C-alpha positions as CSV (number, residue, x, y, z in Angstrom):
1,M,29.4,5.2,-66.7
2,D,26.8,4.6,-64.0
3,V,25.0,7.8,-63.6
4,K,23.2,6.7,-60.6
5,E,26.4,5.7,-58.8
6,I,28.0,9.0,-59.7
7,N,25.2,10.9,-58.2
8,R,25.1,8.8,-55.1
9,R,28.7,9.7,-54.6
10,V,28.3,13.4,-55.3
11,I,25.3,13.6,-52.9
12,E,27.4,11.7,-50.1
13,Q,30.3,14.2,-50.7
14,F,28.1,17.2,-50.8
15,R,26.3,16.2,-47.6
16,A,29.6,15.6,-45.9
17,G,30.8,19.1,-46.5
18,G,34.1,18.3,-48.1
19,P,35.4,18.5,-51.6
20,I,33.5,17.0,-54.6
21,E,35.4,15.0,-57.0
22,G,35.7,16.9,-60.5
23,M,33.0,19.4,-59.5
24,H,32.8,23.1,-58.1
25,R,31.0,22.9,-54.8
26,E,30.1,26.6,-55.0
27,R,28.1,25.9,-58.2
28,L,26.2,22.8,-57.0
29,L,22.9,22.1,-55.3
30,L,20.8,19.2,-54.5
31,L,17.4,19.2,-55.9
32,T,14.8,16.8,-54.4
33,T,11.6,16.3,-56.5
34,T,8.6,14.1,-56.1
35,G,8.4,11.3,-58.5
36,A,5.7,12.1,-61.2
37,R,4.7,8.5,-61.2
38,T,6.0,6.9,-57.9
39,G,5.5,9.8,-55.6
40,Q,8.8,8.9,-54.1
41,Q,11.5,11.7,-53.3
42,R,14.4,11.8,-55.7
43,T,17.5,13.8,-55.0
44,T,19.7,14.9,-58.1
45,P,22.8,16.8,-57.9
46,M,23.1,19.7,-60.5
47,M,24.9,22.9,-61.3
48,F,23.0,26.1,-60.7
49,H,23.5,29.9,-61.4
50,P,22.3,32.5,-58.7
51,D,19.7,35.0,-60.2
52,G,19.2,37.5,-57.5
53,D,17.1,35.7,-54.7
54,R,16.2,33.0,-57.2
55,L,18.4,30.0,-58.3
56,L,18.6,28.8,-62.0
57,V,18.8,25.2,-63.0
58,I,19.0,24.1,-66.6
59,A,17.3,21.0,-67.9
60,S,19.8,20.2,-70.7
61,N,20.2,16.6,-70.2
62,I,23.5,17.1,-72.0
63,G,21.7,17.7,-75.3
64,A,19.7,14.4,-75.1
65,P,16.3,14.3,-77.0
66,K,14.3,14.0,-73.9
67,H,13.9,16.2,-70.7
68,P,15.8,14.8,-67.6
69,D,13.6,12.7,-65.1
70,W,14.0,15.6,-62.4
71,Y,12.4,18.1,-64.9
72,V,9.6,15.9,-65.6
73,N,9.1,15.4,-61.8
74,L,9.0,19.1,-61.0
75,A,6.8,19.8,-63.9
76,A,4.1,17.4,-62.2
77,N,4.9,18.7,-58.7
78,P,6.6,22.1,-58.5
79,R,7.2,22.0,-54.7
80,V,10.9,20.9,-54.5
81,G,13.7,20.8,-51.8
82,V,16.9,22.4,-52.3
83,E,20.2,21.9,-50.6
84,V,22.9,24.5,-51.4
85,D,26.1,26.0,-49.7
86,S,25.9,29.6,-48.5
87,E,28.0,31.9,-46.7
88,A,26.3,30.7,-43.5
89,G,27.2,27.1,-44.3
90,S,24.9,24.3,-45.8
91,E,21.2,25.3,-46.1
92,R,18.1,23.3,-46.9
93,F,14.8,25.0,-47.8
94,D,11.7,24.4,-49.7
95,A,11.3,26.2,-53.0
96,T,8.7,26.4,-56.0
97,A,10.0,25.5,-59.3
98,S,8.7,27.4,-62.4
99,T,9.8,27.1,-66.0
100,A,10.9,30.4,-67.6
101,S,9.1,31.4,-70.8
102,G,9.0,34.1,-73.4
103,A,11.3,37.0,-73.2
104,E,12.4,36.1,-69.6
105,R,13.5,32.7,-71.0
106,D,15.2,34.2,-73.9
107,R,17.1,36.6,-71.6
108,L,18.1,34.0,-69.0
109,W,19.1,31.5,-71.8
110,S,21.3,33.9,-73.6
111,M,23.1,34.9,-70.4
112,L,23.6,31.3,-69.5
113,K,25.0,30.3,-72.9
114,E,27.4,33.3,-72.7
115,L,28.7,32.3,-69.1
116,Y,28.7,28.5,-69.7
117,P,29.3,27.9,-73.5
118,F,28.8,24.1,-73.2
119,F,25.0,24.8,-72.8
120,A,25.1,26.1,-76.5
121,E,26.7,22.8,-77.5
122,H,23.6,20.9,-75.6
123,E,21.3,23.2,-77.5
124,R,22.9,22.2,-80.7
125,Q,22.6,18.5,-80.1
126,T,18.8,18.6,-79.5
127,D,15.6,19.6,-81.3
128,R,13.7,20.5,-78.0
129,E,13.7,23.9,-76.2
130,I,16.1,23.4,-73.2
131,P,14.0,24.5,-70.1
132,V,15.5,27.2,-67.7
133,V,14.0,26.3,-64.4
134,I,13.7,29.1,-61.6
135,L,13.7,28.0,-58.0
136,T,12.1,30.5,-55.7
137,R,12.3,30.1,-52.0
138,A,8.8,29.1,-50.6
């Protein structure tokens, strides 16, 4: 499985406005981060969960032992770009990313595992704490 090729296809389908093979468009966003080492813009499709005015993304990396690259990038530079569908159509905006911690992280993580049980499986597969990232419109 070539993840880069799958991501390229998903990004293209998302931006074209039509259906996205094997995914729920209403739960998908495109996150653009700045490379921690390269300084280049990197766009990654991912699932999100709305939380009031904020959007939550989860750096589970399918339970891998390391954080996903996009998380390493936003930890180094928390200014990100977001593309998401809304009731008004496709929307692009700048956001600030922050990692939930303490009681807020516990509350959000419990809620997310209840709504999406596969995250509990990801958690069982790794020794690291899976970051819950809060995207707040800039």
